[in-house]
C-alpha positions in Angstrom: -3.9 -13.4 -34.5 -3.4 -16.8 -35.4 -3.9 -17.9 -32.0 -7.3 -16.1 -31.8 -8.2 -17.6 -34.8 -7.4 -21.2 -34.1 -9.0 -21.2 -30.3 -12.2 -19.4 -32.0 -11.5 -16.0 -30.0 -14.5 -13.5 -29.4 -14.5 -10.2 -28.1 -16.4 -9.7 -24.6 -19.7 -8.2 -24.8 -20.1 -7.0 -21.2 -19.8 -3.3 -20.4 -20.1 -1.6 -17.1 -23.6 -1.4 -15.9 -24.3 -5.1 -17.0 -26.3 -7.5 -14.2 -23.9 -10.6 -14.3 -23.8 -13.8 -12.7 -20.9 -15.0 -11.1 -19.6 -18.7 -11.5 -19.4 -20.7 -8.0 -17.3 -23.8 -7.2 -18.7 -26.9 -7.5 -19.2 -28.8 -3.9 -21.5 -31.3 -5.2 -23.6 -33.2 -8.1 -26.6 -31.1 -7.0 -24.8 -27.1 -6.5 -25.6 -24.9 -9.2 -23.3 -23.7 -11.2 -23.6 -19.5 -10.7 -24.5 -18.3 -7.5 -28.1 -17.1 -6.8 -27.1 -13.4 -6.4 -26.4 -11.4 -9.5 -23.5 -8.6 -9.4 -22.9 -5.4 -11.6 -20.3 -4.7 -13.6 -18.1 -1.9 -11.9 -15.3 -1.9 -13.9 -13.7 -3.5 -17.1 -10.0 -3.7 -18.1 -9.2 -5.8 -21.1 -10.7 -9.4 -19.7 -10.2 -8.5 -15.7 -14.4 -8.1 -14.9 -14.6 -6.5 -11.5 -18.5 -6.7 -10.0 -20.1 -5.7 -6.9 -23.2 -7.5 -5.7 -26.9 -5.6 -5.6 -27.9 -7.0 -2.1 -24.4 -6.3 -0.1 -22.0 -4.4 -1.9 -19.1 -7.8 -2.0 -17.0 -6.9 -4.6 -15.2 -9.4 -6.9 -12.3 -9.6 -9.9 -12.2 -12.5 -12.0 -11.5 -13.1 -15.4 -14.0 -12.3 -18.2 -15.0 -16.1 -18.3 -16.2 -16.8 -14.7 -19.2 -14.3 -15.6 -22.2 -15.0 -17.2 -24.8 -12.6 -18.7 -28.1 -12.3 -16.6 -31.2 -11.5 -18.7 -32.8 -8.1 -17.7 -35.9 -9.0 -15.1 -39.5 -8.1 -16.8 -39.5 -5.1 -14.7 -36.1 -3.8 -15.7 -37.7 -4.9 -19.6 -40.6 -2.6 -19.5 -38.9 0.4 -18.0 -36.3 0.2 -21.0 -38.4 -0.6 -24.0 -41.5 1.6 -23.0 -42.2 3.9 -25.7 -43.7 7.5 -25.0 
């Protein structure tokens, strides 16, 4: 508990089904920090996340620090929050 407090550790808010970006290796100073194709969280166990690419089905397993939550697209947001 002491180490977590000193490191300002916080629980991950990622859940199965969330859309995320995967961090990529920096090849040069112009390369983007994240891949351009979003992934969907397939399974989460502790800090280990398995995600599946939405286009071709590629699966990767990484630590939660290598993923970034992706905001929902306008199409998904309107479907989720419509009333009536």
